[in-house]
C-alpha positions in Angstrom: -1.9 6.7 -11.5 -2.4 3.9 -9.0 -1.2 4.0 -5.4 -0.1 0.6 -4.2 -0.1 0.4 -0.4 1.5 -2.4 1.6 1.4 -2.6 5.4 4.4 -4.3 7.0 4.6 -5.8 10.4 7.7 -8.1 10.7 7.2 -9.3 7.1 10.2 -7.5 5.5 11.3 -10.5 3.4 7.7 -10.8 2.0 7.6 -7.1 1.3 10.8 -7.3 -0.6 9.4 -10.1 -2.8 6.1 -8.2 -3.3 8.0 -5.1 -4.4 10.0 -7.1 -6.9 6.9 -8.6 -8.4 5.3 -5.2 -8.7 8.3 -3.8 -10.5 8.7 -6.8 -12.7 5.0 -7.4 -13.6 3.3 -4.0 -13.7 3.4 -2.5 -17.2 1.9 0.4 -19.2 0.5 2.2 -16.1 1.9 4.7 -13.8 2.0 3.8 -10.1 3.6 4.5 -6.8 4.5 2.1 -4.0 3.8 3.1 -0.4 5.1 0.9 2.4 3.7 1.5 5.9 5.9 -0.1 8.6 3.7 -0.8 11.6 6.6 -0.5 14.2 8.2 -3.8 13.2 11.2 -5.2 15.1 12.7 -6.4 11.8 14.9 -4.0 9.8 12.6 -3.1 6.9 15.1 -0.5 5.6 17.8 -3.1 5.2 15.5 -5.5 3.3 14.2 -2.9 0.8 17.2 -0.7 0.5 17.7 -1.7 -3.1 14.2 -0.2 -3.9 14.7 3.1 -1.9 14.3 5.2 -5.1 11.1 3.4 -6.1 9.1 3.3 -2.8 7.9 5.7 -0.2 8.1 4.4 3.3 6.2 5.6 6.4 7.7 4.4 9.7 5.1 4.4 12.5 6.2 4.8 16.2 3.7 2.2 17.3 1.7 -0.6 15.8 -1.7 0.9 15.1 -3.3 -2.1 13.4 -3.7 -3.0 9.7 -6.7 -0.8 8.9 -5.3 2.4 10.5 -1.9 1.7 8.9 -3.5 1.6 5.5 -5.2 4.9 6.3 -1.7 6.4 7.0 -0.6 5.3 3.5 -3.7 6.9 2.0 -2.7 10.2 3.5 0.3 10.4 1.2 -1.2 8.5 -1.8 -1.4 10.6 -5.0 -3.1 8.0 -7.3 -6.5 8.2 -8.7 -7.0 4.5 -7.7 -5.7 2.7 -4.6 -4.6 -0.9 -4.6 -4.2 -2.4 -1.1 -1.7 -5.3 -1.3 -0.9 -7.7 1.5 2.9 -8.1 2.0 2.9 -11.9 1.2 1.3 -11.3 -2.3 3.2 -11.9 -5.5 1.8 -10.2 -8.6 1.9 -11.8 -12.0 0.8 -10.8 -15.6 0.3 -7.1 -15.1 -2.3 -7.7 -12.4 -2.4 -4.0 -11.3 -2.8 -2.8 -14.9 -5.5 -5.4 -15.7 -7.6 -4.3 -12.7 -7.2 -0.6 -13.4 -8.2 -1.1 -17.1 -11.2 -3.4 -16.3 -14.0 -1.0 -15.3 -16.1 -3.8 -13.9 -13.4 -4.4 -11.2 -13.1 -0.7 -10.2 -15.9 0.5 -7.9 -16.8 4.1 -7.1 -17.1 5.0 -3.5 -20.6 6.4 -3.2 -20.6 7.5 0.5 -18.4 7.7 3.5 -19.5 6.7 6.9 -18.5 9.2 9.6 -17.2 7.9 13.0 -16.6 10.2 15.9 -14.1 9.1 18.5 -12.6 11.3 21.2 -13.7 14.5 19.4 -11.9 13.4 16.2 -13.8 12.8 13.0 -12.8 9.8 10.9 -14.1 8.6 7.6 -14.4 5.0 6.7 
């Protein structure tokens, strides 16, 4: 399984198109789509309501930045692999499946760097 994580900040129309392209062009591989809304002023729910059964959405109370928002998506991801996708990306030709099946493109994480901030441990 691949977890596809998209961070949204006022890009709801782009997110809609990205989801459409994932659903249309991802074949022969199981995946989940996780959208992290970084406290947008746009109504993301309205723009992606047609996909509500096919995506998980995390709504953040404040804009925490792109990297930290991706980490929020990782917290609920269940896939063996993670595919971070910018909201303005359109996928074609089974791009997710091609990357998952091409071992030269999939890299193993060999170590985590620990960061300590305000008595909280984070891994990056």
